[in-house]
C-alpha positions as CSV (number, residue, x, y, z in Angstrom):
1,M,130.5,90.4,71.0
2,R,127.2,90.3,69.0
3,T,124.0,89.7,70.9
4,T,120.4,90.2,69.9
5,V,118.4,92.1,72.5
6,R,114.9,93.4,72.6
7,L,114.7,97.0,73.9
8,D,111.6,98.6,75.4
9,P,110.3,101.4,73.3
10,E,111.6,104.1,75.7
11,V,115.0,102.6,75.8
12,A,115.2,102.3,72.0
13,A,114.1,106.0,71.7
14,A,116.8,107.1,74.2
15,A,119.4,105.1,72.3
16,E,118.3,106.5,69.0
17,R,118.3,110.0,70.4
18,L,121.9,109.6,71.7
19,R,123.0,108.0,68.4
20,R,121.7,111.0,66.4
21,E,123.1,113.6,68.9
22,R,126.6,112.1,68.9
23,H,126.7,110.6,65.4
24,I,127.6,107.2,66.7
25,G,126.3,103.7,66.0
26,L,123.3,102.2,67.8
27,G,125.5,99.6,69.6
28,E,127.8,102.3,70.9
29,A,124.8,104.4,72.1
30,V,123.3,101.4,73.9
31,N,126.7,100.7,75.5
32,E,127.0,104.3,76.7
33,L,123.5,104.3,78.2
34,A,124.2,101.0,80.0
35,R,127.6,102.2,81.3
36,A,125.9,105.4,82.6
37,G,123.3,103.3,84.4
38,L,126.0,101.1,85.9
39,A,128.1,104.1,87.1
40,R,125.1,105.8,88.7
41,E,125.5,105.7,92.5
42,Q,122.7,104.0,94.3
43,K,121.7,105.9,97.4
44,A,121.0,103.7,100.4
45,V,117.5,104.1,101.7
46,P,117.6,103.9,105.5
47,F,115.4,101.2,106.9
48,R,112.6,102.3,109.3
49,Q,110.5,99.8,111.1
50,R,106.9,100.9,111.3
51,T,104.7,99.7,114.1
52,A,101.0,99.9,114.8
53,S,99.1,99.5,117.9
54,V,96.6,96.6,117.9
55,G,95.2,97.4,121.3
56,L,96.7,94.5,123.2
57,R,98.2,95.0,126.6
58,T,100.6,92.7,128.5
59,D,102.1,92.6,131.9
60,V,105.3,91.2,133.3
61,A,103.6,88.0,134.3
62,D,102.5,87.4,130.7
63,I,106.0,87.9,129.4
64,A,107.5,85.6,132.1
65,D,104.9,82.9,131.2
66,T,105.8,83.3,127.5
67,L,109.5,83.0,128.1
68,E,109.0,79.9,130.2
69,L,106.9,78.4,127.4
70,L,109.6,79.2,124.9
71,D,112.3,77.6,127.1
72,Q,110.2,74.4,127.3
73,Y,109.9,74.4,123.5
74,D,113.7,74.9,123.1
75,A,114.3,72.0,125.6
76,E,112.0,69.7,123.5
77,D,113.7,70.7,120.3
78,A,117.1,69.9,121.8
79,R,116.1,66.3,122.5
């Protein structure tokens, strides 16, 4: 399949370098570089939630009041 693409300068340089080293065509060099990129395993980065103290304090009564308020909102939404 023929397709026209615009390569970034560093990609074009890598393809040209590979083409010269292996004595292959530019299309074949680009295909090899693309395949190598596709075959490269992506390492999963573990997710880590970061928290920061903002200086607020709550007590159990505040939490109970908040939960009661949320229950009221849910009841209104259900209507």
